[in-house]
Structures are given as structure tokens and as C-alpha cells.
C-alpha positions as CSV (number, residue, x, y, z in Angstrom):
1,X,-0.5,5.0,0.4
2,X,3.1,4.5,-0.2
3,X,5.2,6.5,2.2
4,X,7.1,8.2,-0.7
5,X,4.0,10.1,-1.8
6,X,3.8,11.9,1.5
7,X,7.4,12.9,1.7
8,X,7.1,16.2,-0.1
9,X,6.2,17.8,3.2
10,X,9.5,16.7,4.6
11,X,11.3,18.3,1.7
12,X,9.6,21.7,2.2
13,X,11.7,24.5,3.4
14,X,11.3,26.0,6.9
15,X,9.9,29.3,5.8
16,X,7.0,30.7,3.8
17,X,6.6,33.6,1.5
18,X,3.2,35.4,1.2
19,X,1.5,34.7,-2.1
20,X,2.0,37.4,-4.6
21,X,-1.6,37.0,-5.6
22,X,-2.6,38.0,-2.1
23,X,-0.6,41.2,-2.3
24,X,-2.1,41.9,-5.7
25,X,-5.5,41.6,-4.2
26,X,-4.6,44.2,-1.6
27,X,-6.5,42.5,1.3
28,X,-5.2,41.6,4.7
29,X,-7.6,39.0,5.8
30,X,-6.9,35.2,5.7
31,X,-8.5,32.2,4.1
32,X,-11.2,32.3,6.7
33,X,-12.9,35.1,4.7
34,X,-12.5,38.8,4.7
35,X,-14.2,41.9,3.4
36,X,-14.0,41.9,-0.4
37,X,-15.2,45.5,-0.3
38,X,-11.7,46.5,1.0
39,X,-10.0,45.0,-2.1
40,X,-9.5,47.3,-5.1
41,X,-11.7,45.9,-7.8
42,X,-9.1,46.4,-10.5
43,X,-6.6,44.2,-8.6
44,X,-9.1,41.4,-8.5
45,X,-10.2,41.3,-12.1
46,X,-9.0,37.8,-12.6
47,X,-11.5,36.7,-9.9
48,X,-14.5,38.4,-11.4
49,X,-15.4,35.2,-13.2
50,X,-16.1,33.5,-9.8
51,X,-18.7,36.1,-8.7
52,X,-19.6,37.7,-5.4
53,X,-19.4,34.9,-2.8
54,X,-19.5,37.0,0.3
55,X,-21.1,35.1,3.1
56,X,-20.5,31.7,1.4
57,X,-18.4,29.0,2.9
58,X,-16.4,26.1,1.3
59,X,-14.8,23.3,3.2
60,X,-11.6,21.6,2.0
61,X,-10.0,18.4,3.3
62,X,-6.4,17.4,2.4
63,X,-3.3,15.5,3.7
64,X,-1.3,18.7,3.9
65,X,-0.3,19.8,7.4
66,X,2.2,22.0,9.1
67,X,4.4,24.1,6.7
68,X,3.0,22.4,3.7
69,X,-0.6,23.0,4.8
70,X,0.2,26.6,5.6
71,X,1.4,27.2,2.1
72,X,-1.9,25.8,0.7
73,X,-3.9,28.2,3.0
74,X,-1.8,31.1,1.8
75,X,-2.6,30.1,-1.8
76,X,-6.3,30.3,-1.1
77,X,-6.2,33.8,0.3
78,X,-6.5,35.7,-3.0
79,X,-9.7,33.8,-3.9
80,X,-11.1,34.4,-0.4
81,X,-10.2,38.1,-0.4
82,X,-11.4,38.8,-3.9
83,X,-14.7,36.9,-3.8
84,X,-15.5,37.2,-0.1
85,X,-15.8,33.4,0.4
86,X,-14.7,31.7,3.5
87,X,-12.4,28.7,3.0
88,X,-12.5,26.2,5.9
89,X,-9.3,24.2,5.6
90,X,-8.6,20.9,7.3
91,X,-5.4,19.0,6.8
92,X,-4.8,15.5,8.3
93,X,-2.4,12.7,7.7
94,X,-5.3,10.4,8.6
95,X,-7.2,11.3,5.4
96,X,-6.4,8.0,3.6
97,X,-7.7,6.0,6.6
98,X,-10.9,8.0,7.3
99,X,-12.1,9.6,4.2
100,X,-14.2,6.7,3.0
101,X,-15.9,6.5,6.4
102,X,-16.6,10.2,6.2
103,X,-18.2,9.7,2.8
104,X,-20.3,6.8,4.0
105,X,-21.5,8.9,7.0
106,X,-22.3,11.9,4.8
107,X,-19.8,14.0,6.8
108,X,-17.3,14.7,4.1
109,X,-15.9,18.1,3.1
110,X,-17.1,19.9,0.0
111,X,-13.8,19.3,-1.7
112,X,-11.3,16.5,-1.0
113,X,-7.7,16.3,-2.3
114,X,-7.1,12.6,-2.8
115,X,-3.4,11.7,-2.6
116,X,-3.6,8.7,-4.9
117,X,-5.9,7.6,-7.8
118,X,-6.7,4.2,-6.2
119,X,-8.3,5.9,-3.2
120,X,-10.1,8.3,-5.5
121,X,-11.5,5.4,-7.5
122,X,-12.9,3.9,-4.3
123,X,-14.5,7.2,-3.5
124,X,-16.1,7.5,-7.0
125,X,-17.4,3.9,-6.6
126,X,-19.6,5.1,-3.7
127,X,-21.6,7.3,-6.1
128,X,-21.0,10.3,-3.9
129,X,-18.3,12.0,-5.9
130,X,-19.7,14.5,-8.4
131,X,-18.7,14.7,-12.0
132,X,-16.3,17.6,-12.6
133,X,-18.0,20.9,-13.8
134,X,-17.5,21.9,-17.4
135,X,-15.1,24.7,-16.5
136,X,-12.9,22.3,-14.5
137,X,-12.9,19.8,-17.4
138,X,-12.0,22.6,-19.8
139,X,-9.0,23.6,-17.6
140,X,-7.8,20.0,-17.3
141,X,-8.1,19.4,-21.1
142,X,-6.1,22.6,-21.7
143,X,-3.4,22.4,-19.1
144,X,-2.7,18.7,-18.4
145,X,-1.8,15.8,-20.5
146,X,-4.2,13.0,-21.2
147,X,-2.6,10.6,-18.7
148,X,-3.3,13.0,-15.9
149,X,-6.9,13.4,-17.0
150,X,-7.3,9.6,-17.1
151,X,-6.2,9.2,-13.5
152,X,-9.1,11.5,-12.4
153,X,-11.7,9.8,-14.6
154,X,-13.9,6.7,-14.7
155,X,-15.4,5.5,-18.0
156,X,-14.3,8.6,-19.7
157,X,-16.0,11.0,-17.2
158,X,-13.8,13.4,-15.3
159,X,-14.4,13.5,-11.6
160,X,-11.2,15.1,-10.2
161,X,-8.7,17.6,-11.5
162,X,-5.0,17.2,-10.7
163,X,-3.4,19.4,-8.1
164,X,0.3,19.0,-7.1
165,X,2.8,16.5,-8.5
166,X,6.2,14.9,-7.8
167,X,8.8,13.3,-10.0
168,X,10.5,10.1,-8.9
169,X,12.6,9.3,-12.0
170,X,15.7,11.2,-10.8
171,X,19.3,10.4,-10.0
172,X,21.2,12.6,-7.5
173,X,24.9,13.4,-8.0
174,X,27.6,15.9,-7.2
175,X,28.4,18.1,-10.3
176,X,31.9,18.9,-8.9
177,X,32.7,15.2,-8.3
178,X,31.6,14.5,-11.9
179,X,33.7,17.3,-13.3
180,X,36.8,16.2,-11.3
181,X,36.4,12.6,-12.5
182,X,35.6,13.5,-16.0
183,X,32.1,11.9,-16.0
184,X,29.2,13.1,-18.1
185,X,25.5,12.8,-17.3
186,X,24.2,9.7,-19.2
187,X,21.4,10.1,-21.8
188,X,20.4,6.4,-22.1
189,X,20.0,3.5,-19.7
190,X,23.0,1.7,-21.4
191,X,25.1,4.9,-20.9
192,X,24.1,4.8,-17.2
193,X,25.2,1.2,-16.9
194,X,28.5,2.1,-18.7
195,X,29.0,5.0,-16.3
196,X,28.3,2.8,-13.3
197,X,31.0,0.3,-14.5
198,X,33.5,3.1,-15.2
199,X,33.1,4.5,-11.7
200,X,33.5,1.1,-10.2
201,X,36.6,0.5,-12.3
202,X,38.1,3.8,-11.3
203,X,38.0,2.6,-7.7
204,X,37.5,6.0,-6.0
205,X,34.2,4.9,-4.5
206,X,31.4,2.5,-5.3
207,X,29.0,4.1,-7.7
208,X,25.6,3.8,-5.9
209,X,24.2,4.1,-2.4
210,X,20.7,2.7,-1.8
211,X,18.5,2.3,1.3
212,X,14.9,1.0,1.5
213,X,14.3,0.9,5.3
214,X,11.3,2.8,6.6
215,X,9.7,1.0,9.5
216,X,6.5,-0.7,8.6
217,X,6.8,0.7,5.1
218,X,10.2,-0.8,4.5
219,X,10.5,-1.7,0.8
220,X,8.7,1.2,-0.9
221,X,12.0,2.6,-2.3
222,X,12.6,-0.7,-4.0
223,X,9.2,-0.7,-5.5
224,X,9.9,2.6,-7.1
225,X,13.1,1.2,-8.6
226,X,11.0,-1.7,-10.1
227,X,8.3,0.7,-11.5
228,X,10.9,2.9,-13.1
229,X,12.6,-0.2,-14.7
230,X,9.3,-1.6,-16.0
231,X,8.6,1.7,-17.7
232,X,12.0,1.7,-19.2
233,X,12.4,-2.0,-20.1
234,X,8.8,-3.0,-20.9
235,X,7.3,0.3,-21.8
236,X,4.3,2.4,-20.6
237,X,1.6,0.1,-22.1
238,X,2.9,-3.0,-20.4
239,X,3.2,-0.9,-17.2
240,X,-0.5,-0.1,-17.4
241,X,-1.4,-3.7,-17.9
242,X,0.8,-4.8,-15.1
243,X,-0.6,-2.3,-12.6
244,X,-4.1,-3.2,-13.6
245,X,-3.3,-6.9,-13.3
246,X,-4.3,-7.5,-16.9
247,X,-1.0,-9.4,-17.1
248,X,0.3,-11.3,-14.0
249,X,2.9,-9.8,-11.7
250,X,5.3,-12.6,-12.8
251,X,4.9,-11.9,-16.5
252,X,8.3,-12.5,-18.1
253,X,8.6,-8.9,-19.1
254,X,8.2,-7.9,-15.4
255,X,10.8,-10.4,-14.3
256,X,13.2,-9.1,-17.0
257,X,12.7,-5.6,-15.7
258,X,13.6,-6.9,-12.2
259,X,16.7,-8.4,-13.7
260,X,17.6,-5.2,-15.4
261,X,17.4,-3.4,-12.1
262,X,19.6,-6.0,-10.5
263,X,22.4,-5.1,-12.9
264,X,22.9,-2.2,-10.5
265,X,21.3,-3.0,-7.2
266,X,22.5,-6.6,-6.8
267,X,26.0,-6.1,-8.0
268,X,28.4,-5.9,-4.9
269,X,30.9,-3.9,-7.0
270,X,28.3,-1.2,-7.5
271,X,26.5,-0.9,-4.1
272,X,26.3,0.1,-1.2
273,X,28.9,2.8,-1.0
274,X,30.0,4.0,2.5
275,X,27.3,1.8,4.1
276,X,27.9,-1.9,3.7
277,X,27.1,-4.8,1.4
278,X,24.1,-5.6,-0.7
279,X,22.2,-6.8,2.3
280,X,22.7,-3.5,4.0
281,X,20.3,-1.9,1.5
282,X,17.4,-3.5,3.4
283,X,18.5,-2.0,6.7
284,X,19.6,1.5,5.6
285,X,17.0,4.2,6.3
286,X,15.8,5.6,3.0
287,X,16.2,9.2,4.3
288,X,19.9,8.6,5.1
289,X,20.8,6.6,2.0
290,X,21.6,9.5,-0.3
291,X,23.7,11.7,1.9
292,X,27.0,9.8,1.2
293,X,26.9,11.5,-2.2
294,X,27.8,14.7,-0.4
295,X,30.9,13.1,1.1
296,X,32.1,11.4,-2.0
297,X,31.4,7.9,-0.6
298,X,29.2,7.3,-3.6
299,X,28.4,9.0,-6.9
300,X,24.8,8.2,-7.6
301,X,21.5,7.9,-5.7
302,X,18.1,7.3,-7.3
303,X,15.3,9.1,-5.5
304,X,12.4,11.5,-6.1
305,X,12.4,15.3,-6.4
306,X,11.4,15.7,-2.7
307,X,14.7,14.2,-1.6
308,X,16.4,17.6,-2.4
309,X,15.2,18.8,1.0
310,X,17.4,16.2,2.8
311,X,20.5,17.5,1.0
312,X,19.5,21.1,1.8
313,X,18.9,20.2,5.5
314,X,22.4,18.7,5.5
315,X,23.9,22.0,4.4
316,X,24.3,21.3,0.6
317,X,23.5,23.8,-2.1
318,X,21.1,22.0,-4.4
319,X,21.4,23.5,-7.9
320,X,22.9,22.7,-11.3
321,X,26.0,24.5,-10.3
322,X,25.8,23.6,-6.6
323,X,27.0,20.8,-4.4
324,X,24.2,18.4,-5.4
325,X,22.0,18.2,-8.4
326,X,19.9,15.6,-10.2
327,X,19.4,14.2,-13.7
328,X,16.6,12.3,-15.3
329,X,16.8,8.5,-14.9
330,X,17.3,7.8,-18.6
331,X,15.3,5.3,-20.6
332,X,16.5,2.6,-23.0
333,X,15.2,4.6,-25.9
334,X,16.3,8.3,-25.8
335,X,13.4,9.3,-28.0
336,X,11.0,8.3,-25.1
337,X,10.7,9.9,-21.7
338,X,8.7,7.8,-19.2
339,X,8.3,9.6,-15.9
340,X,7.3,7.9,-12.6
341,X,5.7,10.1,-10.1
342,X,2.8,11.0,-7.8
343,X,0.2,13.6,-7.3
344,X,-3.1,14.7,-5.8
345,X,-6.6,15.1,-7.3
346,X,-9.4,17.3,-6.1
347,X,-13.0,15.9,-6.1
348,X,-16.2,17.5,-5.1
349,X,-19.1,16.3,-2.9
350,X,-21.2,19.4,-3.3
351,X,-22.2,21.5,-6.3
352,X,-23.2,24.8,-4.7
353,X,-22.0,27.7,-6.9
354,X,-19.3,28.7,-4.5
355,X,-17.9,25.1,-4.4
356,X,-17.9,25.0,-8.2
357,X,-16.1,28.4,-8.3
358,X,-13.4,27.3,-5.9
359,X,-13.0,23.9,-7.6
360,X,-12.5,25.7,-10.9
361,X,-9.9,28.1,-9.3
362,X,-7.9,25.1,-8.1
363,X,-7.7,23.7,-11.6
364,X,-6.5,27.1,-13.1
365,X,-3.0,28.5,-13.9
366,X,-3.9,31.4,-11.5
367,X,-4.0,29.1,-8.5
368,X,-0.9,27.1,-9.6
369,X,1.2,30.3,-9.9
370,X,-0.2,31.6,-6.6
371,X,0.7,28.3,-4.9
372,X,4.2,28.4,-6.3
373,X,4.8,31.9,-5.0
374,X,3.5,30.8,-1.6
375,X,5.9,27.9,-1.3
376,X,9.6,28.1,-0.6
377,X,10.2,24.6,-2.0
378,X,9.1,21.0,-2.2
379,X,6.1,21.5,-4.5
380,X,5.3,21.5,-8.2
381,X,2.5,20.7,-10.5
382,X,2.0,19.3,-14.0
383,X,-0.3,22.3,-14.9
384,X,1.3,23.6,-18.0
385,X,0.0,27.1,-17.2
386,X,2.5,27.4,-14.4
387,X,5.3,29.9,-15.0
388,X,8.4,28.0,-14.2
389,X,10.1,31.1,-12.7
390,X,7.5,31.3,-9.9
391,X,8.9,28.0,-8.4
392,X,11.5,29.1,-5.9
393,X,13.4,25.8,-5.7
394,X,15.7,24.7,-8.5
395,X,14.7,21.1,-8.0
396,X,11.0,22.0,-8.3
397,X,11.8,23.8,-11.6
398,X,13.7,20.7,-12.8
399,X,10.7,18.5,-11.9
400,X,8.2,20.9,-13.6
401,X,10.4,21.0,-16.7
402,X,10.2,17.2,-17.0
403,X,6.4,17.1,-16.3
404,X,5.7,19.8,-18.8
405,X,7.8,18.2,-21.6
406,X,5.3,17.2,-24.3
407,X,7.3,14.1,-25.1
408,X,7.0,12.9,-21.4
409,X,4.8,9.9,-20.7
410,X,3.8,10.2,-17.0
411,X,2.8,7.2,-15.0
412,X,1.5,7.3,-11.4
413,X,3.4,5.2,-8.8
414,X,2.3,1.6,-9.5
415,X,2.1,0.3,-6.0
416,X,-0.3,3.1,-5.1
417,X,-2.6,1.9,-7.8
418,X,-2.4,-1.8,-6.9
419,X,-4.7,-3.3,-4.2
420,X,-3.4,-2.5,-0.7
421,X,-2.5,-6.1,0.1
422,X,-0.1,-6.0,-2.9
423,X,1.1,-2.4,-3.2
424,X,1.6,-1.7,0.5
425,X,2.3,-5.2,1.7
426,X,3.4,-8.1,-0.5
427,X,5.4,-5.8,-2.9
428,X,7.1,-4.1,0.0
429,X,7.9,-7.3,1.8
430,X,9.1,-9.2,-1.2
431,X,11.4,-6.4,-2.3
432,X,12.9,-6.3,1.2
433,X,13.5,-10.1,1.0
434,X,15.1,-9.5,-2.4
435,X,17.9,-7.6,-0.7
436,X,18.0,-9.0,2.8
437,X,17.8,-12.6,1.8
438,X,19.0,-12.6,-1.8
439,X,15.7,-13.9,-3.1
440,X,15.6,-14.3,-6.9
441,X,13.7,-12.1,-9.3
442,X,11.5,-14.9,-10.3
443,X,10.8,-16.0,-6.7
444,X,9.9,-12.4,-5.8
445,X,7.5,-12.0,-8.7
446,X,5.9,-15.4,-8.1
447,X,5.3,-14.6,-4.5
448,X,3.6,-11.3,-5.2
449,X,1.5,-12.8,-7.9
450,X,0.4,-15.6,-5.5
451,X,-0.7,-12.8,-3.0
452,X,-2.9,-11.0,-5.5
453,X,-6.6,-11.0,-4.5
454,X,-8.6,-13.6,-6.4
């Protein structure tokens, strides 16, 4: 899995609020069960549909640990307290490495939250993942767009409902710096290029700061840039064909998208503000690359919604009227809104009534709103039943607004959908060479195509 899809945990705040749903249920016991008889029935009316599950147990396996994992456990408490069920939660960053082995050994949890569609598809291919129950399918059809349903489906059959989500198509900036310089947020890609040139011409600072270093995962930030530009230059349909290798990686339209990206990222007048030259992009830690925006060393930094946590940790107020804010990375056609992002999908390996009930709850607006109330920041969802105001972080609200926009065309991170030898290896390495060695767009695309499994 691309490192960027796990960074939401790093963006989470350092505190937790108790889920309002838990308080509404009136119980005091945790997700490990509790006495439903202590809960006033009227306060648990929304949970009547799930039945009396006292004495029943449901196991859940996710990648969410520490603060992030704790907020998930908090969000499960109302279900546990109102139905009497015990939720056995396990979070591990090793899920992507061991879940297929667990499935093979028959030792997998009742429910697994898969952090990427590619891994989910591998699990479905084992024949052990159960088709989603009718109630889950109904929730997905009502509260998510078709593209989200498709990522959890095979041959038209839904196996996994979406859970959380992140938005990567954002550009971070300083509202006060923009106001002082007289700059406006661009609404098209051409306007963004014009703004970039204007900032460079004004000479106060270089427009962009970029960094793609991340140890063994160096290069993933650059793959996000490419994916965003393929969506904007070639369009979502070509993006889908490219990710599925229905067209080669070095298709002219993909090479053209790389060249479009290079108008910003390979122009020495535009990068790498306060850090170094173009080559410095390959050596600059991704987590440090955006903070020069705070100091006025650069004006723009493209990174996902979870990056807001890094500005917050550095003491900045992240809000529309704060020190740092973000705008949507505009597309070439203002009538379209392609969004690059990531997310998680819940699949079942057991069909006991209590498992079906909890699986249905996780696909509901009730759970989404409870989760939002249990999280200080760093989480959102594409579930349209979420009430935006329940999200405590302004960035999460921004991301949700984009995801919930009916004109948005969401696409999952492309490298996470490609074979591992491409998405987490050749693509990373070639994009690193693109900056570190000045390798051409055509040479990069050709090398990645040559590495594609035959």
C-alpha cells in the first residue's frame, strides 16, 4: 500500500471526544460488551433494527491503531451498548502483509477493513469473502456514488462497503499571504499555471515547495502528482484504462500528462522554494516539504487532506480564515471535478446474524456520524448521510464537501490499484529518477511499462 494512504493517523489530533451516540445510549461500558438492560430503550431506538445481540461476539480487523484505532472503538460503543454485542477489535499496521495468509489459514476476523481495493480484490479471489447482505447493499446504493460501489464489487456483485476516505487533490496555501499579494484561488488548471507564473515573476518567493522522500517508499508523492494530472489532462475514463493496463503505461496521453505536470515540477523558476533546486525534491522528506508555506518561503504545496495535521502540529491555525488553508486542485475543464483519493472497505468472512447487523451498522449514516463525533480530526467519509457539522476539523469538512459534491468524479489512488511491482516499486523509483536524475517523461513511462508483469 502506498504510504500516503496510511498517513491519516499521523494527521489525527492528540485527543479524543466521546461519541455523542454513546452518551445518547446512556451506557458506560466499552466496545467489549456491556449490559444493554442498563440502557434506556427509548435512547436506543435507532438500534432496535439490529435486535438483541447480548452474548454475541463480533471480531473486527483493521489497520487503525493508537489514537486512530481508539476513535474507531469509541464509535462502536453505541452499537455494543444498545444491542449487547461484544466487539473484539484488532488494529495492526501489518494487515496488508498478513491478511491473505490469515484468510488462507481460516483464521481471519469476521469483518476486515481493507485499506485498498487491490488487496480487497485479492481477498475476494480466494472465494472466502461473502457477498454483502441486502441491507448493506441498500445503504451503499443510497449513500455512496457508483464509483465507490464499484471499488467494492466484482462482476457487479457488492462484497465490501466503503468506510473512511481521504482527498488528495488539494493545494495548501496561506490565505493572508494571498491577500497581501493580491492573489486569488484559481478555478482552472490554466489559471493555476498563470498564478504560478505570476508568483515567480513577482519574485517574493518561488511558487511551489515539493518533497517526495520517504525512505523505502520514496516517490509516492510524485505518483500522486501524476495521477492527479492524468485525471485532469486525459480524463477519468483514460485513467481507469491506464490503471487497469488496458492501455500501456507509456500511452501518449499518459506521457502528455507527465509533461503537463512538469510545467510546474520541473521548472527551476517554480520549485523548490526555501529548500533547493529541482533535484532537491527527491531528497526532501514529504512530511517537511509543505511547512515552508507557513514561513512565506513558498506559496503553494500539493498534498492530501491529512497533511493539515502537520501544519497544526507546527502551530498553525488550519482554517479558511486561518494561517493555512487548502483549495481544490483545479481541472482543465471547470465543469468537471475529478478527485483523487483513498479509502477503506469492510468485507465479511462470516454471516452470523450479529455480524450482518454490525456490518450493516458500519455502512449506515448513524455510524458515520458517531465516528465523526468520536474523532478530533483526520477522518472523513464519502457517506452522504454524514452531517458535515459533526466533523470537528475544518479540513475534514472541506474534504467531505468535495466528496459529497454530486459533480465529483472520485478515483482511487492509481498506484494502489496497480500490481505491487509497479505501484509500489517501479512507479516510485522512476518518479524519483525523474527528479534526481532529470530523466525524461518518455523514458520514465517506457521504463515503467517495461516492468509491467507479462
